[in-house]
C-alpha positions in Angstrom: 9.4 -19.4 9.0 9.5 -17.5 5.8 9.6 -13.6 5.2 5.7 -13.4 4.6 4.9 -15.4 8.0 7.4 -13.0 9.8 5.4 -10.0 8.5 2.0 -11.8 9.3 3.0 -11.8 12.8 3.0 -8.0 12.9 -0.6 -7.7 11.6 -1.9 -6.3 14.8 0.6 -3.3 14.7 2.0 -3.2 11.2 0.5 0.0 10.1 2.1 2.0 13.3 5.2 0.0 13.0 5.9 0.7 9.2 5.4 4.3 9.7 8.2 4.5 12.5 10.4 1.8 10.9 10.9 3.9 7.5 11.8 7.4 8.2 9.7 9.9 6.1 7.2 6.9 5.3 4.3 9.3 4.8 6.2 11.7 2.7 6.9 8.7 0.3 3.3 8.8 -0.7 3.2 12.5 -1.8 6.5 12.1 -3.8 5.1 9.0 -5.5 2.0 11.0 -6.5 4.2 13.7 -7.9 5.7 11.2 -10.3 2.7 9.4 -11.7 2.3 11.1 -15.1 -1.3 10.8 -15.5 -4.2 13.2 -15.0 -6.2 12.6 -11.6 -9.3 11.5 -13.4 -7.3 8.9 -15.7 -8.5 5.4 -15.4 -5.0 4.0 -14.4 -4.1 0.6 -13.4 -1.7 0.3 -10.3 0.4 -2.7 -9.5 1.5 -2.4 -5.7 4.2 -5.0 -5.0 4.9 -5.5 -1.3 1.5 -3.8 -0.6 1.4 -4.8 3.2 -1.9 -3.5 4.4 -2.7 -1.4 1.3 -1.7 1.9 2.9 -0.1 3.0 -0.1 -2.8 2.0 -2.7 -5.5 3.6 -0.3 -3.6 6.9 -0.6 -3.4 6.9 -4.4 -7.1 5.7 -4.8 -7.9 8.8 -2.6 -6.2 10.9 -5.5 -7.0 8.7 -8.3 -10.8 7.8 -8.0 -11.0 5.9 -11.2 -7.8 3.8 -10.5 -7.8 0.0 -10.5 -5.4 -1.9 -8.2 -3.7 -5.1 -8.2 -1.9 -5.6 -4.6 0.6 -8.3 -3.9 2.5 -9.2 -0.9 4.1 -12.3 0.6 2.3 -11.6 3.9 -1.3 -13.2 3.3 -2.7 -11.6 6.7 -1.5 -8.2 5.7 -3.2 -8.5 2.3 -6.4 -9.6 4.0 -6.3 -6.1 5.8 -5.7 -4.5 2.5 -8.8 -6.3 1.1 -10.9 -4.8 3.7 -9.8 -1.2 2.8 -11.1 -1.5 -0.6 
């Protein structure tokens, strides 16, 4: 079993798990927004590597409505959830 398959097995509970597994997970999002050097109305392009279910990209898109996103992850099932978010 590879890493992508391992994460795919967490698909039913991944969003809740990742928030518990990484201390300050939600705080990472707001910190990341602080270092994006673009105006909120800028048409930015975002590459989200290790995107999981797309939580981070969803957060960024709520602040950068003109952004476009490319999400990548080894876990195909998690990316399917991310696709449904957008």
